[in-house]
ROTORKOL-560722 format. One record per residue (C-alpha): residue number from 1; residue in one letter; z, y, x. Coordinates in nm, 4 decimals, padded with zeros to 6 digits. Layout:
NUM, a, Z, Y, X
...
This chain:
1, x, 00.0000, 00.0000, 00.0000
2, x, 00.0968, 00.2470, 00.2708
3, x, -00.2104, 00.1555, 00.4720
4, x, -00.4343, 00.2444, 00.1780
5, x, -00.3011, 00.6001, 00.1793
6, x, -00.3313, 00.6216, 00.5582
7, x, -00.7015, 00.5344, 00.5365
8, x, -00.7672, 00.7914, 00.2642
9, x, -00.9863, 01.0348, 00.4626
10, x, -00.6944, 01.2407, 00.5916
11, x, -00.5645, 01.3624, 00.2558
12, x, -00.1917, 01.3625, 00.1888
13, x, -00.0272, 01.0986, -00.0251
14, x, 00.1458, 01.2251, -00.3397
15, x, 00.4408, 00.9973, -00.2496
16, x, 00.6718, 01.0203, 00.0528
17, x, 00.6235, 00.7295, 00.2987
18, x, 00.9852, 00.6127, 00.2621
19, x, 00.9439, 00.5758, -00.1161
20, x, 00.6203, 00.3787, -00.0689
21, x, 00.7905, 00.1461, 00.1787
22, x, 01.0917, 00.0951, -00.0480
23, x, 00.8633, 00.0172, -00.3420
24, x, 00.6544, -00.2280, -00.1383
25, x, 00.9660, -00.4101, -00.0158
26, x, 01.0928, -00.4335, -00.3750
27, x, 00.7641, -00.5861, -00.4907
28, x, 00.7757, -00.8359, -00.2040
29, x, 01.1361, -00.9400, -00.2679
30, x, 01.0749, -00.9744, -00.6426
31, x, 00.7722, -01.1915, -00.5665
32, x, 00.9922, -01.4196, -00.3580
33, x, 01.2474, -01.4312, -00.6393
34, x, 01.5201, -01.2842, -00.4207
35, x, 01.5955, -00.9963, -00.6579
36, x, 01.5708, -00.9756, -01.0363
37, x, 01.2658, -00.8145, -01.1971
38, x, 01.3110, -00.4580, -01.3247
39, x, 01.4194, -00.4157, -01.6830
40, x, 01.5896, -00.7542, -01.7157
């Protein structure tokens, strides 16, 4: 996800990098079943 924004022809991401990283880690951990899905 972060890499997609980095490749985006030099324009700035609308999201801070730390929030993108935190979100990506959450998706990964939910996919592994290590944390509960949101809203449940």
